N, C-alpha and C positions, 0 to 999 in steps of 0.2 A: 573505590567502587563507584562513587557518585560521578566521577569523571567519565566512566564508561556508560552512564545512564543518559542516553541521548534521545529525547522525545521530540517529535516533529508535529506541528499542527497540520491540519489538512491543507492550509494555504502553503506551508513549506513543502509538503509532498507534491502539490500541484506545480510549484515552481521547478522542483527537481525532475518531474515527469513531463514538463512542458505541456500541461493541459489545465483545464479549469478546475477550480475548487469544487464546483458542483459535480463534475464528472468523478473526481476523486471520492467525493462523498457517496456517490452511487456505487463505485467499485468497493469501497470499504463496507457498504451495506449489502454487498452481494447482488446488486441489481443489474449488473452488466452481463448479458448472456455470453457464455464462452470464456469468461474471465473469472478466475477464482478471486474471492474477496481478499483484500489486503488486511492482514491482522492488525487489530488496534486495541488500545487501552481506553475503555470508556471512563470518562470523568464527568459525571453528571450528563448534561446534554452535549458536552464537548468530547470529541474523539481524538486521541493522540496515537501516533505511530512511532514505534521504536525504529531508529535508523537501521539497526541490524535486521529487523523483520522485513523492512522495505527492501533492503539489498537482497535478502534471501528470496523474497517474493519475485523480484526482478529476475534473479538467476533461474528460479524454477520455471517461470514463464518463458524465458529465453530458451531454456533447454527443451520445453515442450514444443516450441515452434521448430527447433532444429530436428527433432524426432519426427515431426510431421503430424502431430495431433495436439488437440487442446483438451483441457480438463473440463 
């Protein structure tokens, strides 16, 4: 089970999404208008994102653009 447990730092997420760590932090906090928050696991002041949650978030956002509306 531990091999399936893949947590990413905000810096890792930023690299995968090709954007800044600051922007990822804003998305995780729900501060970007028209963009649902990326689910995260808070660990003190640090926030971690499960790879599976990130993939699902990307797919959901991709589908909302195809349909022609944003959440």
